[in-house]
N, C-alpha and C positions, 0 to 999 in steps of 0.2 A: 504494500500500500504506500507507494512513493509520495503521496500528498499528505500523509499523516504527520501531525505536528508533535505527537507524543504517543506512547505505547502503554497500554494496560492489558495484561494478558487475559483478563476477563472479557474485554471488548473485542479481542482478536477473532474469536469464533463468530461473533455478531458481524464483524466487518467481512469475514470470509463468506458468510451466508448471504449478506447483502450484495456482495460483489458477484456471487454466483447467480443471483436473481436480477442483477442489473439495476439495483435500487441504491440510492444514496444512504449513507449512514452517518450519524453524528453521535459521538460519545462525549458527555459532559462530566467532568470530574473535578473534585477539589481535594487538595491534600491537607490532611489534618495532623499528620505526624511524619517525621522523617524515618527513613530506614534505620534500623538499629534495635537495640534492646527495647522491649515493650515497657516503656515508662508511661503508663496511662495518665499520670498526673501532668505530663508534658503535652498531651494531645490537645489540639486546638479545634475541637469539633465545632464549637460555636462559630469560630471564624470561618471554618470550611463551609458550614451551612449558609452563612451570610454571603460568602463568595458564590455559592451555587445559586442563591436567590438572585443576586445581581446578574450573574451570567444568564440565567433563564430569562430575565427581563430583556436581555439584548438578543435573544434568539429569533424573535419574530422576523426581522429583516432577512436573516440567513435562510430561514425556512421558506419565506415568501420567494426568495430568489431561486429556490429549487422547484417551484411550481411551474411546470412547463406546459400546463393544459391551457 
């Protein structure tokens, strides 16, 4: 998927299935913690959810541009 900006292994299967069907796919993610020891006290889940909320608010123009009908 040469146009991918990032990679998440959970989304790879979805991207493969979408490509096989010729449909676009978009995965939206936010990072709440860095890779490393699981220090749940350091996780920033609230910040990640806020970033997702902001990102979803900006998706409409992107999705509209995919509408080719």
